[in-house]
C-alpha positions as CSV (number, residue, x, y, z in Angstrom):
1,M,278.2,129.6,76.6
2,D,276.7,126.7,74.2
3,N,278.0,125.2,71.5
4,P,275.8,126.9,68.3
5,T,275.7,123.8,66.9
6,H,274.4,121.9,69.7
7,I,271.7,124.8,69.9
8,M,270.4,124.3,66.3
9,R,270.3,120.9,66.6
10,W,268.2,120.9,69.8
11,L,266.0,123.5,67.8
12,L,265.5,120.9,65.1
13,M,264.5,117.8,67.3
14,L,262.4,120.3,69.4
15,A,260.8,121.1,65.6
16,L,260.6,117.5,64.8
17,S,258.7,116.6,68.2
18,F,255.8,119.5,67.7
19,S,255.9,118.1,64.0
20,L,254.4,115.0,65.0
21,L,251.2,115.9,67.4
22,A,250.7,118.0,64.5
23,C,248.4,115.4,63.3
24,S,246.2,113.8,65.9
25,S,243.0,111.5,65.6
26,V,239.4,112.9,65.5
27,H,237.0,110.9,67.3
28,S,233.4,111.7,67.1
29,D,230.0,110.1,67.9
30,N,228.7,111.8,64.4
31,P,227.5,108.8,62.4
32,G,228.7,110.9,59.7
33,L,231.9,110.9,60.2
34,Q,232.7,107.1,61.2
35,H,230.9,105.2,58.2
36,L,230.1,105.5,54.3
37,L,226.8,104.6,53.6
38,V,228.3,101.8,50.7
39,A,231.5,100.4,51.4
40,R,234.2,100.8,48.7
41,Y,237.6,101.1,47.2
42,G,239.4,102.1,44.5
43,H,237.1,105.1,44.4
44,A,237.7,108.7,44.5
45,A,237.0,111.8,46.8
46,A,236.9,115.5,47.0
47,A,236.1,118.2,49.3
48,D,235.0,121.9,48.6
49,S,234.4,124.2,51.3
50,A,231.3,122.6,53.3
51,R,231.1,118.9,52.0
52,I,233.0,115.8,51.0
53,Y,232.0,114.3,47.5
54,V,233.4,110.1,47.3
55,F,232.4,109.0,43.6
56,G,232.0,105.1,42.5
57,G,235.1,102.7,43.4
58,M,234.8,99.0,43.6
59,T,231.5,98.0,46.2
60,G,230.4,94.7,47.5
61,H,227.9,94.3,44.0
62,G,231.2,95.6,41.5
63,I,232.1,98.6,40.3
64,S,229.8,101.5,41.2
65,G,228.5,105.0,39.6
66,D,226.8,106.3,42.8
67,I,228.0,109.3,44.9
68,E,227.6,109.9,48.6
69,I,227.8,113.5,49.4
70,I,228.9,113.9,53.4
71,D,228.4,117.4,55.7
72,P,230.9,116.5,58.3
73,R,229.0,120.0,60.5
74,S,225.8,117.9,60.5
75,G,227.0,114.4,59.8
76,A,224.1,114.5,57.2
77,R,224.9,112.1,54.2
78,Q,223.2,111.8,50.8
79,L,223.3,109.0,48.4
80,L,223.1,109.3,44.6
81,P,223.1,106.0,43.7
82,E,224.1,105.2,39.7
83,H,224.4,108.9,39.1
84,T,227.9,108.6,37.1
85,L,229.7,106.3,35.1
86,P,230.9,103.4,37.1
87,R,234.4,103.6,37.5
88,R,236.9,103.3,39.7
89,Y,241.0,103.6,40.0
90,H,239.7,107.4,39.1
91,R,240.4,110.6,40.5
92,A,238.4,113.5,41.7
93,V,239.5,117.2,41.8
94,W,237.5,120.3,42.9
95,D,237.8,123.5,40.9
96,G,237.1,126.0,43.8
97,G,234.0,126.7,42.8
98,H,231.0,124.3,41.9
99,L,232.1,121.7,39.8
100,I,234.2,118.3,40.4
101,Y,236.1,116.3,37.9
102,L,236.1,113.0,37.8
103,I,239.4,111.3,35.7
104,G,240.4,108.6,34.5
105,G,240.0,104.9,36.2
106,Q,238.9,101.7,35.3
107,S,235.0,100.7,33.7
108,V,232.7,97.6,33.5
109,Q,231.6,99.8,29.8
110,Q,235.0,100.8,28.3
111,T,238.5,99.0,28.9
112,N,240.2,99.6,26.1
113,A,242.4,103.1,24.9
114,D,240.7,103.7,22.0
115,S,237.3,103.7,24.0
116,P,238.7,106.3,26.5
117,L,236.3,107.2,29.7
118,P,235.1,111.0,29.1
119,V,235.9,113.2,31.9
120,E,232.9,113.9,34.0
121,V,231.9,117.0,35.9
122,F,229.9,117.1,38.7
123,N,228.1,120.3,39.8
124,T,227.7,120.5,43.5
125,Q,224.6,123.1,43.4
126,T,222.4,121.3,41.0
127,Q,223.8,117.8,41.2
128,Q,224.0,117.1,37.3
129,V,226.6,115.4,35.5
130,T,228.0,116.6,32.5
131,Q,230.6,115.0,30.3
132,Q,233.6,116.4,28.5
133,H,236.3,114.4,26.1
134,W,239.7,116.4,26.4
135,L,241.7,113.1,28.2
136,P,242.7,111.1,25.3
137,L,243.3,107.8,27.2
138,N,241.7,105.7,29.8
139,L,243.6,106.1,32.4
140,K,243.9,104.0,35.7
141,R,245.3,105.8,38.8
142,P,246.7,108.9,37.3
143,G,247.7,111.9,39.4
144,V,245.9,114.7,39.2
145,T,246.1,117.7,40.8
146,R,244.9,121.7,40.5
147,L,246.9,124.8,40.7
148,G,244.2,127.8,40.1
149,Q,242.9,127.2,36.9
150,Q,245.3,124.6,35.6
151,L,244.5,121.0,36.0
152,F,247.1,118.5,35.6
153,V,247.2,114.7,34.5
154,A,250.3,113.0,35.7
155,G,250.8,109.1,34.5
156,G,248.8,106.7,34.6
157,S,248.6,103.0,33.1
158,Y,246.3,102.0,30.1
159,L,244.9,99.1,27.7
160,Q,245.3,98.7,24.3
161,D,244.8,95.3,23.0
162,D,244.7,93.9,26.0
163,K,248.1,94.9,27.2
164,L,248.6,97.1,29.8
165,Y,251.3,100.1,29.2
166,L,252.3,103.1,31.8
167,L,252.5,106.9,30.7
168,D,255.1,109.2,31.8
169,H,252.8,112.3,30.1
170,V,251.7,115.3,32.1
171,T,248.8,117.1,30.3
172,L,247.5,120.7,31.1
173,Y,244.1,121.3,31.0
174,R,243.0,125.1,31.3
175,L,239.6,125.0,32.7
176,D,238.9,128.4,32.0
177,A,239.8,128.2,28.5
178,N,238.6,124.6,27.5
179,Q,242.2,124.0,26.3
180,R,244.8,120.9,26.5
181,R,248.2,120.6,25.9
182,R,251.2,118.3,26.7
183,T,253.5,119.6,29.2
184,Y,256.8,118.6,31.0
185,A,257.0,114.7,31.3
186,L,257.6,112.7,34.3
187,P,261.0,111.0,34.4
188,D,259.3,107.7,34.3
189,S,256.4,105.8,33.5
190,R,254.2,104.6,36.4
191,E,250.7,105.4,38.1
192,T,251.4,107.8,40.8
193,Q,249.2,110.3,43.3
194,L,250.1,114.2,42.4
195,V,249.8,116.7,45.1
196,S,250.4,120.6,44.5
197,D,251.6,123.7,46.7
198,R,251.3,126.9,45.5
199,R,253.2,126.7,42.2
200,R,255.2,122.9,42.7
201,L,253.7,119.8,41.5
202,Y,254.8,116.7,43.6
203,A,254.2,112.9,42.6
204,V,254.5,110.6,45.5
205,S,256.1,107.5,44.4
206,G,253.5,105.0,42.8
207,N,253.7,102.0,40.9
208,D,255.2,100.6,38.1
209,Y,253.5,97.3,38.1
210,E,257.0,95.4,38.3
211,T,257.9,96.9,41.9
212,P,256.3,99.8,43.9
213,L,258.5,102.9,44.0
214,Q,260.4,104.5,46.6
215,D,260.9,108.3,45.6
216,L,259.2,111.6,45.8
217,L,259.3,113.9,42.5
218,M,258.9,117.6,42.2
219,L,258.1,120.2,39.2
220,D,258.7,123.9,40.1
221,L,256.4,125.5,37.8
222,G,258.5,128.9,38.2
223,N,261.3,126.9,36.8
224,A,259.6,124.5,34.7
225,A,262.7,124.0,32.1
226,A,264.4,122.3,34.9
227,G,262.6,119.1,35.1
228,W,261.7,117.2,37.5
229,Q,264.0,116.8,40.6
230,T,263.9,113.9,42.7
231,L,263.6,114.7,46.4
232,T,264.3,112.8,50.0
233,P,262.6,109.7,48.9
234,P,260.6,107.9,51.6
235,P,261.4,105.5,54.6
236,H,259.8,102.8,52.1
237,P,258.2,101.9,48.9
238,L,254.3,103.6,48.8
239,S,251.7,102.2,46.5
240,A,248.2,102.7,46.4
241,G,248.5,104.8,49.9
242,S,246.3,108.2,50.3
243,A,248.3,111.5,49.7
244,V,247.1,115.0,50.4
245,L,249.1,118.2,51.4
246,R,248.1,119.9,54.6
247,Q,250.3,122.8,56.0
248,Q,253.6,122.4,54.5
249,A,253.7,118.6,54.3
250,I,252.8,116.0,52.8
251,Y,250.6,112.8,54.2
252,V,250.3,109.6,53.0
253,F,248.1,107.3,54.6
254,G,248.1,103.4,54.1
255,D,250.2,100.9,51.6
256,F,249.9,98.0,49.6
257,S,252.1,96.0,51.6
258,Q,252.6,98.1,54.8
259,L,248.7,99.0,55.7
260,D,249.4,100.6,58.9
261,S,251.9,103.4,57.4
262,V,251.5,106.8,57.8
263,L,254.3,109.2,56.7
264,R,254.3,112.9,56.7
265,Y,256.9,114.8,54.5
266,D,257.9,118.4,55.5
267,I,258.2,120.3,52.2
268,Q,260.3,123.1,54.2
269,H,263.1,120.8,55.4
270,D,263.0,118.0,52.8
271,Q,262.2,115.2,55.4
272,W,260.0,112.4,56.1
273,Q,258.6,111.1,59.2
274,S,256.7,108.0,60.4
275,L,253.8,108.9,62.2
276,A,252.0,107.1,65.0
277,L,248.4,107.8,64.4
278,P,245.8,105.3,65.7
279,F,244.9,105.1,61.8
280,V,243.2,102.0,60.7
281,G,245.7,100.3,58.1
282,R,244.6,99.6,54.4
283,Y,245.0,100.4,50.7
284,D,243.3,102.0,47.8
285,S,241.5,105.0,50.4
286,A,240.6,108.1,49.6
287,A,241.9,111.6,51.8
288,V,240.7,115.1,51.5
289,L,241.4,118.0,53.2
290,L,238.0,120.0,54.7
291,N,238.8,122.6,56.9
292,G,242.3,121.8,58.2
293,V,241.2,118.1,59.0
294,I,242.0,115.5,56.9
295,Y,239.3,112.7,56.3
296,V,240.9,109.2,55.1
297,I,237.7,107.3,53.4
298,G,237.2,103.2,52.5
299,G,239.4,101.6,51.2
300,S,240.1,97.7,51.8
301,R,242.8,96.1,54.1
302,D,242.9,92.3,52.4
303,Y,244.1,91.2,49.2
304,A,240.5,89.9,48.0
305,G,239.6,93.4,48.3
306,T,236.9,93.5,51.0
307,P,235.4,97.0,50.9
308,L,235.4,99.1,53.9
309,D,233.0,101.6,54.7
310,L,235.3,102.9,57.2
311,I,235.8,107.2,57.6
312,E,238.7,108.4,59.9
313,A,239.5,112.3,60.5
314,F,242.7,113.8,61.7
315,D,243.5,116.8,62.5
């Protein structure tokens, strides 16, 4: 009879093998799935139940305020030129209905903390943009995610008197009540990315402007008094990659130093894996999940910041 320990090891290895195959490249002749109308990096992106929305970023003509709308099913694309305030290094989050919130970033118009960029709200039905003023600082690369009617904004950096400062603040904004309050701070100040799974928030590495960070933090909102917990760190530091949650796993595409990096974190087993995907390496892209498919959009491959128009899809 086989040793139970050996059986458990074999089952774990089998599970890891299947998980490595859980995300494979999608190839399509549909031009709407392959290229943006405008190459860009440092942009924001969000998806509702049918379309992908790409906002601003750095293009060949400078910081953009346009919106690109992509329908992956038909390949139809629409460009709304200069539809929002020009910004880069911001975040976009869908409210679950017909609104997308644009949060933080840098703009050619407003650079200091005493003149923060408003939160812009894009209506996907009317294509109108309204402004809100509940975020008191002009945050670059904050972590942003939504759980139900709650928006969380974590960390980020801001300019004050031409000096750059990092934040550990976490702001909770209630969509249904138009109320903002400070909640459980990060253990340190950083730019980061935030993803959420049911009642948990995950802060995926980031940058403290001295070195890229190599950690993964988790806040269980059901036991928030315990604060942020440190989970198994990724195999290498992560900065300027794109993080997205899919099927109880966090995927991180790209890194400023290791462009070709694709990592997968298994939430249930607290384990990281490097994935051998046909991914075109880059940094400052944006990743969204739509109908079970991960789309990695735009970015740059060189230190000069040459924008890319590439869209890759992985299912």
